[in-house]
N, C-alpha and C positions, 0 to 999 in steps of 0.2 A: 829874769831871763838872761841878764848879763852875766850872772854868776854861773849859770849852766854853761854858757859859751866859754867862760874862762876855764871851767873844769874840763870840758871836752877838748879844749885847745892844748892843754898841758899834758894830755895822755901820750904814752909812748907804746910802741909795740915790742920793746926789747924783752919784756918778761922778767926783768931784774927784780921787780917788786912782788912777784908771785910767791906766796908762801904755801907750799903744798904739804908741809909736814903736819898741819893741824886739820886736814880734811876729815879724817875719821875720829877726831878727838870728841869725846862725849857721845859717840854712837852707841846705841844699845846693842847687846849681843844678839846673834842670830839664834832663834829658838828652833828646835826640831819640828815643831808643828808647822812652822813657816815653810820648811822644806817639803813637808807632806802636802801643804796647800799648793805650792808651786808645781810639784810633780803631778798632783791631781788635776790642776788646771791644764797642764800640757796633755794629760791623758784624755780629758774631756774634749779638748780642741782637736786632738788627733782622731778621736772617734767621730766627731762632727765633720771633720774634713773627709774621712772615708765615706761616711753616709752621704755627704753632699756629692762626692765624686761618683757614687753609685746611682743616686737619684737623678741628678741633673742630666747626664747624657741619655738616660732612658726616657726622660720626660721630653727631651728635645726630639728624639727620633720617633716618638709615637704621636 
């Protein structure tokens, strides 16, 4: 417990020790199928949103 307090007490908010150059180091390449999956997910979500917007107001009014 004492060690954790020491580590937390020595932290700073300066950002001088942040190394952002290696954030994407070793990342796998983006595949075309992943793009298709993302666009397909957005299409399904849009269709579900439109159907929901059509069904909910009519079910509330009747």
